[in-house]
C-alpha positions in Angstrom: -68.8 -111.9 -100.7 -69.1 -114.1 -103.7 -67.5 -117.5 -103.9 -66.5 -119.3 -107.0 -67.6 -122.8 -108.0 -64.2 -124.4 -108.6 -63.9 -128.0 -109.7 -61.7 -130.6 -108.1 -58.1 -130.6 -109.2 -57.3 -132.8 -112.1 -54.2 -135.0 -111.9 -52.5 -133.2 -114.7 -51.5 -129.7 -115.6 -54.9 -128.9 -117.2 -57.4 -128.3 -114.4 -61.0 -128.0 -115.4 -61.9 -124.3 -115.8 -65.7 -123.7 -115.2 -66.0 -120.0 -116.0 -63.1 -117.6 -116.1 -59.9 -118.7 -117.9 -56.4 -117.2 -118.0 -55.9 -116.0 -121.5 -52.5 -114.3 -121.9 -48.9 -115.5 -122.0 -45.9 -113.4 -120.9 -44.9 -110.7 -123.4 -47.8 -111.7 -125.8 -49.9 -109.0 -127.4 -52.9 -110.1 -125.3 -50.9 -109.7 -122.1 -49.7 -106.2 -123.2 -53.3 -105.1 -124.1 -54.5 -106.3 -120.7 -51.7 -104.4 -118.9 -52.5 -101.2 -120.8 -56.2 -101.7 -120.1 -55.6 -101.5 -116.3 -52.5 -99.2 -116.2 -53.2 -96.5 -118.8 -55.7 -94.4 -116.8 -53.1 -93.7 -114.1 -50.4 -92.5 -116.6 -52.8 -90.4 -118.7 -55.3 -89.3 -116.1 -55.3 -86.7 -113.2 -52.1 -88.2 -111.7 -50.0 -88.2 -114.9 -47.7 -85.4 -113.9 -46.8 -87.0 -110.6 -46.5 -90.4 -112.2 -44.2 -89.3 -115.0 -42.1 -87.2 -112.6 -41.5 -90.1 -110.3 -40.6 -92.3 -113.2 -38.2 -89.8 -114.6 -36.5 -89.6 -111.1 -36.1 -93.3 -111.0 -34.6 -93.4 -114.5 -32.0 -90.8 -113.5 -31.2 -92.9 -110.4 -30.9 -96.0 -112.6 -28.5 -94.2 -115.0 -26.3 -93.1 -112.2 -26.4 -96.6 -110.7 -25.4 -98.1 -114.1 -22.5 -95.7 -114.5 -21.3 -96.5 -111.0 -21.6 -100.3 -111.7 -19.4 -99.9 -114.9 -16.8 -97.9 -112.9 -16.7 -100.7 -110.2 -16.3 -103.4 -112.8 -13.4 -101.4 -114.3 -11.7 -101.0 -111.0 -12.2 -104.8 -110.3 -10.2 -105.5 -113.4 -7.6 -102.9 -112.4 -7.1 -104.5 -109.0 -6.7 -108.0 -110.6 -4.2 -106.8 -113.1 -2.2 -104.9 -110.4 -2.1 -108.1 -108.3 -1.0 -110.2 -111.3 1.7 -107.7 -112.1 2.7 -107.2 -108.5 2.2 -103.4 -108.9 1.6 -102.1 -105.3 0.9 -98.5 -106.2 -1.5 -99.4 -109.0 -3.4 -101.8 -106.6 -3.9 -99.2 -103.8 -4.9 -96.5 -106.3 -7.6 -98.9 -107.6 -8.7 -99.7 -104.0 -9.2 -96.0 -103.2 -11.1 -95.4 -106.5 -13.4 -98.3 -105.6 -14.1 -96.8 -102.1 -14.9 -93.4 -103.7 -17.3 -95.1 -106.1 -18.9 -97.1 -103.3 -19.4 -93.9 -101.2 -21.8 -92.7 -104.0 -23.2 -96.1 -105.1 -24.5 -97.2 -101.7 -26.8 -94.2 -101.0 -27.9 -94.1 -104.6 -28.8 -97.8 -104.4 -30.8 -97.3 -101.2 -32.6 -94.2 -102.4 -33.5 -95.8 -105.7 -35.3 -98.7 -104.0 -37.0 -96.4 -101.5 -38.4 -94.3 -104.4 -39.4 -97.4 -106.3 -41.5 -98.7 -103.4 -42.9 -95.2 -102.7 -44.0 -95.0 -106.3 -45.7 -98.4 -106.3 -47.5 -97.5 -103.0 -48.8 -94.2 -104.5 -50.0 -96.0 -107.6 -51.7 -98.7 -105.4 -53.6 -96.0 -103.5 -54.9 -94.4 -106.7 -55.8 -97.7 -108.4 -57.5 -99.1 -105.3 -59.6 -96.0 -105.0 -60.6 -96.3 -108.7 -61.7 -99.9 -108.3 -63.5 -99.2 -105.0 -65.4 -96.3 -106.7 -66.5 -98.6 -109.5 -67.2 -101.5 -107.2 -69.5 -99.5 -104.9 -71.1 -97.3 -107.5 -74.5 -98.5 -108.8 -74.4 -101.4 -106.3 -72.1 -103.4 -108.6 -70.9 -105.2 -105.5 -74.4 -106.6 -105.1 -74.7 -107.5 -108.8 -71.4 -109.3 -108.8 -72.6 -111.4 -105.8 -75.0 -113.2 -108.1 -72.5 -113.7 -110.9 -70.6 -116.9 -110.5 -68.4 -116.0 -113.5 -66.1 -113.8 -111.4 -64.6 -115.0 -108.2 -63.5 -113.1 -105.1 -63.7 -109.4 -106.2 -62.5 -108.5 -102.7 -59.2 -110.3 -103.2 -58.7 -108.8 -106.6 -59.0 -105.3 -105.1 -57.0 -105.9 -101.9 -54.3 -108.2 -103.2 -54.2 -108.3 -107.0 -54.1 -104.5 -107.2 -51.1 -104.4 -104.7 -49.3 -107.1 -106.8 -50.1 -105.3 -110.0 -48.7 -101.9 -109.0 -45.7 -103.3 -107.2 -44.8 -105.8 -110.0 -45.5 -103.2 -112.8 -43.0 -100.8 -111.3 -40.6 -103.7 -110.6 -40.6 -105.1 -114.1 -40.7 -101.7 -115.8 -37.5 -100.7 -114.0 -35.9 -104.1 -114.6 -36.5 -103.8 -118.3 -35.3 -100.2 -118.4 -32.3 -101.1 -116.2 -31.5 -104.0 -118.4 -31.5 -101.8 -121.5 -29.1 -99.3 -119.8 -26.9 -102.2 -118.6 -26.9 -103.7 -122.1 -25.7 -100.5 -123.7 -23.1 -99.7 -121.1 -21.5 -103.1 -120.8 -21.8 -104.1 -124.4 -19.3 -101.3 -125.3 -16.9 -102.8 -122.7 -17.4 -106.3 -124.1 -17.1 -105.3 -127.7 -13.8 -103.5 -127.0 -12.4 -106.8 -125.6 -13.9 -109.6 -127.8 -16.3 -109.5 -130.8 -16.6 -113.2 -130.6 -17.8 -113.1 -127.0 -20.6 -110.6 -128.1 -21.8 -113.0 -130.8 -21.8 -116.0 -128.5 -23.7 -114.0 -125.9 -26.5 -112.9 -128.3 -27.0 -116.5 -129.6 -27.0 -117.9 -126.0 -29.5 -115.3 -124.7 -31.9 -115.7 -127.7 -32.0 -119.5 -127.4 -32.6 -119.3 -123.6 -35.4 -116.8 -123.9 -37.2 -118.8 -126.6 -37.1 -122.0 -124.5 -38.4 -120.2 -121.4 -41.3 -118.6 -123.3 -42.5 -121.6 -125.3 -41.7 -124.5 -122.9 -42.6 -123.0 -119.5 -44.9 -120.0 -120.5 -48.4 -121.3 -120.8 -48.4 -123.9 -118.0 -47.0 -121.5 -115.5 -49.5 -118.8 -116.4 -52.4 -121.2 -116.0 -51.2 -122.8 -112.8 -50.5 -119.4 -111.2 -53.9 -118.1 -112.2 -55.7 -121.0 -110.6 -53.5 -120.8 -107.5 -54.6 -117.2 -106.9 -58.2 -118.3 -107.3 -58.1 -121.3 -105.1 -56.1 -119.5 -102.4 -58.9 -116.9 -102.3 -61.6 -119.7 -102.1 -59.7 -121.3 -99.2 -59.4 -118.0 -97.3 -63.1 -117.3 -97.8 -64.1 -120.7 -96.4 -62.2 -119.8 -93.2 -63.8 -116.3 -93.1 -67.3 -117.9 -93.6 -66.6 -120.2 -90.6 -65.8 -117.1 -88.5 -68.7 -115.1 -89.6 -71.2 -117.9 -89.0 -69.5 -119.3 -85.8 -72.6 -119.1 -83.6 -75.0 -120.9 -86.1 -72.4 -123.6 -86.8 -71.8 -124.1 -83.0 -75.6 -124.5 -82.4 -75.8 -127.1 -85.2 -72.5 -128.7 -84.0 -71.5 -128.6 -87.7 -67.8 -128.7 -87.2 -67.3 -132.0 -89.0 -69.1 -130.8 -92.2 -67.3 -127.4 -92.0 -64.0 -129.2 -91.7 -64.8 -131.4 -94.7 -65.6 -128.3 -96.7 -62.5 -126.4 -95.6 -60.4 -129.5 -96.3 -61.8 -129.8 -99.8 -60.9 -126.2 -100.5 -57.4 -126.6 -99.1 -56.9 -129.8 -101.1 -57.5 -127.8 -104.3 -54.9 -125.3 -103.1 -52.5 -128.1 -102.2 -52.9 -130.1 -105.5 -52.6 -127.1 -107.7 -49.5 -125.9 -105.8 -48.0 -129.4 -106.1 -48.3 -129.1 -109.9 -47.0 -125.6 -109.8 -43.8 -126.5 -107.9 -43.2 -129.5 -110.2 -43.3 -127.2 -113.2 -41.2 -124.6 -111.2 -38.6 -127.4 -110.5 -38.1 -127.9 -114.3 -37.8 -124.1 -114.8 -35.3 -123.8 -111.9 -33.2 -126.6 -113.5 -33.2 -124.7 -116.7 -32.5 -121.3 -115.1 -29.6 -122.7 -113.0 -28.0 -124.3 -116.0 -28.5 -121.2 -118.1 -26.8 -118.9 -115.5 -24.1 -121.2 -114.4 -22.7 -121.8 -117.9 -21.8 -118.1 -118.0 -19.1 -118.9 -115.4 -17.4 -121.1 -118.0 -18.1 -119.5 -121.4 -16.1 -116.2 -121.1 -13.1 -118.1 -119.7 -13.2 -120.7 -122.6 -13.5 -118.0 -125.2 -10.8 -115.7 -123.8 -8.4 -118.4 -122.6 -6.1 -118.3 -125.7 -5.7 -114.6 -125.4 -4.7 -114.7 -121.8 -2.5 -117.7 -122.0 -0.6 -116.2 -125.0 -0.1 -113.0 -123.2 -2.1 -110.9 -125.7 -4.7 -110.1 -123.0 -4.2 -109.0 -119.4 -5.8 -111.1 -116.7 -7.6 -108.0 -115.5 -9.1 -107.4 -118.9 -10.4 -111.0 -118.9 -12.0 -110.3 -115.5 -13.5 -107.1 -116.9 -14.8 -109.1 -119.9 -16.3 -111.8 -117.6 -18.0 -109.1 -115.5 -19.3 -107.4 -118.6 -20.5 -110.7 -120.1 -22.4 -111.5 -116.9 -24.0 -108.0 -116.9 -25.0 -108.1 -120.5 -26.4 -111.6 -120.2 -28.4 -110.6 -117.2 -29.8 -107.7 -119.3 -30.8 -109.8 -122.4 -31.7 -112.8 -120.2 -34.0 -110.9 -117.9 -37.1 -112.8 -119.1 -35.5 -116.2 -118.3 -34.3 -115.0 -114.8 -37.7 -113.5 -113.9 -40.0 -115.9 -115.7 -41.7 -117.4 -112.7 -42.6 -114.1 -111.1 -43.5 -112.7 -114.5 -46.0 -115.6 -115.0 -47.7 -114.8 -111.6 -47.8 -111.1 -112.6 -49.6 -111.8 -115.9 -52.1 -114.1 -114.1 -52.9 -111.2 -111.8 -53.3 -108.8 -114.7 -55.9 -111.1 -116.3 -57.9 -111.1 -113.1 -57.8 -107.3 -112.7 -58.7 -106.7 -116.3 -61.7 -109.0 -116.0 -62.9 -107.1 -112.9 -62.3 -103.7 -114.5 -64.6 -104.6 -117.4 -67.4 -105.2 -114.9 -66.9 -102.3 -112.4 -65.0 -99.4 -113.8 -67.3 -96.7 -115.0 -65.5 -95.9 -118.2 -64.8 -99.5 -119.1 -67.8 -101.4 -117.7 -70.0 -103.4 -120.0 -73.1 -105.4 -119.5 -72.4 -108.9 -120.8 -76.1 -109.8 -120.8 -77.2 -106.6 -122.6 -77.6 -108.4 -126.0 -78.9 -111.6 -124.6 -81.7 -110.1 -122.5 -82.4 -106.5 -123.3 -85.6 -106.5 -121.2 -85.2 -104.5 -118.0 -87.5 -103.0 -115.5 -87.5 -99.2 -115.8 -87.1 -97.0 -112.8 -88.4 -93.4 -112.8 -88.8 -90.8 -110.1 -92.3 -89.8 -108.9 -94.2 -88.3 -106.1 -95.3 -91.7 -104.8 -94.6 -95.4 -105.3 -96.3 -97.0 -108.3 -95.9 -100.3 -110.2 -97.0 -100.3 -113.8 -97.2 -103.6 -115.6 -94.4 -105.1 -113.5 -93.2 -108.5 -114.6 -90.3 -109.9 -112.6 -87.7 -112.6 -113.2 -84.9 -113.7 -110.9 -81.4 -112.9 -112.1 -80.1 -115.4 -114.7 -83.5 -117.1 -114.9 -86.6 -117.0 -117.0 -88.9 -118.1 -114.2 -91.8 -115.6 -113.8 -92.2 -114.5 -110.2 -94.8 -111.7 -110.7 -96.7 -111.0 -113.9 -98.2 -107.7 -115.0 -98.6 -106.2 -111.4 -100.2 -102.8 -111.3 -100.7 -100.7 -108.1 -100.3 -97.3 -106.7 -99.3 -96.5 -103.1 -100.5 -93.1 -101.9 -98.8 -91.3 -99.0 -100.0 -92.9 -95.8 -101.0 -96.2 -97.4 -99.6 -99.5 -95.9 -99.3 -102.6 -98.0 -98.8 -106.1 -96.6 -97.3 -108.6 -99.0 -98.0 -112.2 -98.2 -97.9 -115.6 -99.9 -96.3 -119.0 -99.7 -92.5 -119.3 -99.4 -90.7 -118.9 -102.7 -93.6 -117.0 -104.4 -91.5 -113.8 -104.8 -92.2 -111.6 -101.8 -88.6 -110.6 -101.0 -87.9 -110.6 -104.8 -90.6 -107.9 -105.2 -88.9 -105.8 -102.5 -85.5 -106.2 -104.2 -87.1 -104.9 -107.5 -88.6 -101.9 -105.7 -85.2 -101.1 -104.2 -83.6 -101.3 -107.6 -81.5 -104.4 -106.8 -83.2 -106.7 -109.3 -84.2 -105.4 -112.8 -84.8 -108.5 -114.9 -88.3 -108.3 -116.4 -90.4 -105.5 -117.8 -92.7 -102.7 -116.7 -92.0 -99.6 -114.7 -91.4 -98.8 -111.1 -92.1 -95.2 -110.1 -90.7 -94.2 -106.7 -89.9 -91.1 -104.6 -86.2 -90.1 -104.3 -84.1 -93.0 -103.0 -83.2 -91.1 -99.9 -86.9 -91.1 -99.0 -87.0 -94.9 -99.0 -85.7 -97.0 -96.2 -85.3 -100.8 -96.1 -85.4 -102.9 -93.0 -84.3 -106.5 -93.5 -85.0 -109.4 -91.2 -81.4 -109.5 -90.1 -80.2 -105.9 -89.7 -76.7 -105.0 -90.8 -74.6 -103.6 -88.0 -71.3 -102.1 -89.1 -68.1 -101.9 -86.9 -68.2 -98.6 -85.0 -70.0 -96.8 -82.2 -73.6 -97.0 -81.0 -74.1 -93.6 -82.5 -73.0 -94.8 -85.9 -75.4 -97.7 -85.7 -78.3 -95.4 -85.1 -77.5 -92.9 -87.8 -76.5 -95.5 -90.4 -76.2 -95.2 -93.4 -75.4 -91.5 -92.8 -72.0 -90.6 -91.6 -73.2 -87.6 -89.6 -76.5 -86.4 -88.1 -77.9 -83.2 -86.9 -79.5 -84.9 -83.9 -77.9 -84.4 -80.5 -77.3 -86.9 -77.8 -80.6 -86.3 -76.0 -82.5 -86.8 -79.2 -80.7 -90.0 -80.0 -81.3 -91.3 -76.5 -85.0 -90.4 -76.8 -85.1 -92.5 -80.0 -83.6 -95.5 -78.1 -86.4 -95.0 -75.6 -89.1 -95.0 -78.4 -87.8 -98.3 -79.8 -87.8 -99.9 -76.3 -84.0 -99.8 -75.7 -84.0 -97.3 -72.8 -80.9 -98.5 -71.0 -78.8 -99.7 -74.0 -76.5 -96.7 -74.1 -75.9 -96.9 -70.4 -75.3 -100.6 -70.6 -72.6 -100.4 -73.3 -70.8 -97.3 -72.2 -72.5 -94.5 -74.0 -73.3 -93.5 -77.6 -69.6 -93.4 -78.5 -68.9 -96.9 -77.2 -67.5 -99.4 -79.7 -68.6 -103.0 -79.4 -69.1 -106.1 -81.5 -72.8 -105.3 -81.9 -73.8 -108.5 -83.7 -72.5 -110.6 -80.8 -73.6 -108.2 -78.0 -77.2 -107.6 -79.1 -79.9 -110.2 -79.5 -81.7 -110.4 -82.9 -84.7 -108.7 -81.3 -82.5 -105.8 -80.0 -80.9 -105.5 -83.4 -84.3 -105.2 -85.0 -85.4 -102.5 -82.6 -82.1 -100.7 -83.2 -82.9 -100.8 -86.9 -86.3 -99.2 -86.2 -84.4 -96.5 -84.5 -82.6 -95.7 -87.7 -86.0 -95.1 -89.3 -86.9 -92.6 -86.6 -83.5 -90.9 -87.1 -84.0 -90.5 -90.9 -87.8 -90.1 -91.0 -88.2 -91.4 -94.6 -91.4 -91.2 -96.6 -91.4 -94.9 -97.5 -90.3 -97.8 -95.3 -90.0 -101.3 -96.6 -89.9 -104.1 -94.0 -88.9 -107.6 -94.9 -90.0 -109.6 -91.9 -88.3 -106.9 -89.9 -90.2 -107.7 -86.7 -89.8 -111.5 -86.8 -87.8 -111.6 -83.5 -90.0 -109.2 -81.6 -92.9 -110.1 -79.2 -96.4 -108.9 -80.2 -96.3 -105.9 -77.9 -93.0 -104.5 -79.2 -94.1 -105.2 -82.8 -97.4 -103.4 -82.4 -95.8 -100.4 -80.7 -93.2 -100.0 -83.5 -95.7 -100.3 -86.3 -98.0 -97.9 -84.6 -95.2 -95.3 -84.3 -94.4 -95.6 -88.0 -98.1 -95.3 -88.9 -98.6 -92.3 -86.6 -95.9 -90.4 -88.5 -97.7 -90.8 -91.9 -95.1 -93.1 -93.3 -95.9 -95.3 -96.3 -95.3 -98.9 -95.4 -94.6 -102.0 -97.5 -94.3 -105.1 -95.3 -93.7 -108.8 -95.5 -95.1 -110.6 -92.5 -96.8 -113.8 -91.6 -98.6 -112.7 -88.4 -102.3 -111.9 -88.5 -101.8 -109.3 -85.8 -99.9 -106.9 -88.2 -103.0 -106.6 -90.5 -104.4 -103.8 -88.4 -101.4 -101.7 -89.2 -101.9 -102.0 -93.0 -104.5 -100.7 -95.4 -104.1 -103.3 -98.1 -102.8 -106.8 -98.7 -101.0 -108.0 -101.8 -101.3 -111.8 -101.9 -98.8 -113.5 -104.3 -100.2 -116.8 -105.5 -97.2 -118.2 -107.3 -96.4 -118.5 -111.1 -96.8 -114.8 -111.4 -100.4 -114.6 -110.2 -101.5 -112.1 -107.5 -104.5 -110.6 -105.7 -105.1 -107.3 -103.9 -107.4 -107.1 -100.9 -108.5 -104.6 -98.3 -106.6 -105.4 -95.1 -109.7 -105.1 -92.9 -111.5 -108.0 -94.6 -108.5 -110.2 -95.3 -108.1 -113.6 -93.6 -104.7 -115.2 -93.5 -106.3 -118.6 -93.2 -109.0 -118.2 -95.9 -108.4 -119.7 -99.4 -107.3 -117.3 -102.1 -109.5 -116.1 -104.9 -107.7 -118.5 -107.2 -109.0 -121.3 -105.0 -112.5 -119.9 -104.5 -113.0 -119.0 -108.1 -113.1 -115.8 -110.0 -116.6 -115.0 -108.9 -115.7 -114.7 -105.3 -112.5 -112.6 -105.9 -112.1 -109.4 -104.0 -112.2 -106.2 -106.1 -109.2 -104.0 -106.4 -109.4 -101.4 -103.7 -109.8 -97.8 -104.9 -106.8 -96.7 -102.8 -104.6 -99.0 -104.9 -106.1 -98.0 -108.2 -104.7 -100.0 -111.1 -102.3 -98.0 -113.3 -102.7 -98.3 -117.0 -99.6 -100.0 -118.4 
């Protein structure tokens, strides 16, 4: 999981922004384009019939609810007029009418909110699946791990998608409902007082303009950084949990606490600025809404006091005024949550440009068009391979040419940092910065064993057959494989092949490495790549496992530092640093001897025929 490199909070409302910046303000054209960028595929794609049907049902429910609200407002005025005129029959007739309206209004209200939340949940499932498809396809999750320009993609998929779908439905229905409310109650208000309508329009316009231009940009920015810093704080706690044993061995609690405190301090300081800005917005919102209690009474007072207007009509007008103002002042009333919503849209839109298949773009395509080409072939071959690390011009390997025939075994060695693991990443297709061509068998014929095996949550069976979800091998065959990798009693000890355990904590690193070798025996790939995959094994276990792979005719590519593994390989690729390299026969290679670069070109080993140089 990637983390972001955030800076310490500044003492003002303009925190330093190292990479990604919030760009849109509420109701701006940019915010609208970002919203459409994320939302449009759902409304125009394979789910469009369901989406539009649910939206139509919600609109019908809103229309019914608005009509019932108008009827209740009318009856409230009737009851007030009846009380003022001491008309008993009129009063009780109005009460019965209110109860009838409420009998319909309450279930409609409940069903409306149920359907709204159901709709948002359906949209979330679809959009989460869409992001997960893009995130996992083409190993984009790995590529994003090396990109510090985007923080916490996991949080964007798990939380920001949920916020986006829920808030999108919420605000869409709020705006539609406000429009219906505006039309319905404006007619009531216009029939009572034209002046009141004019005052209302001017009041709402002034309030909305102040909210947008005074509070808009600061709240968007602060909410954007709050989302990011909360995610960084949460990740620092998750990192502590995932590395608990190593930290405990080091007794590194004090340093971890300092790191976590620094992340929480960023959360705290940004939130302090946010609540100060929110305090000012709350003062404005409160004053804006509370004045509506006075304005209708002041404007209609002369009519009521002169007897030209019934008290009940004044009550109706006040209710209609509040309803219409709520409709036209919806931005002011919801501005704080709207700013959080726009901040989340910006984060999702940034992620979508990187991972969604129909929208993804390569931001480095123009800056560095050189890429290592991958092409299928009968065996593994490197043709003129030059390799750079991601986001760097450093040359790790320069113009490497070799061919691995079926049954060959190549040992890669060299000093730390010379590019051994980087070469394996390039062969696996994880790194592609550089030039040249890598020819490889089908990817399902290649199997990678890292120094620290990945153990997923699940059963012992699932660990053995990973990354496959199912296997044609029966229990007896899987148990036999455990025997072959020297874990004969593991299944019995943990409770069987279908036992679920915390495998990373239950098994030692040596047992985990042997279990990973079991995966190779389950899948029987043609090419196995080992990145110090036997580092935790004793010499006997290491020799036995290598011998079993060689006996099956598997092509091996290994990184190792023990001279004992030489006998399991046919050739050695010695990386010398700064892109230089040598190829030797394994039988005559000496780990402790100086390299050809040190001895001089005259003493250099010739390229073995089995690893014939490929013409670039």
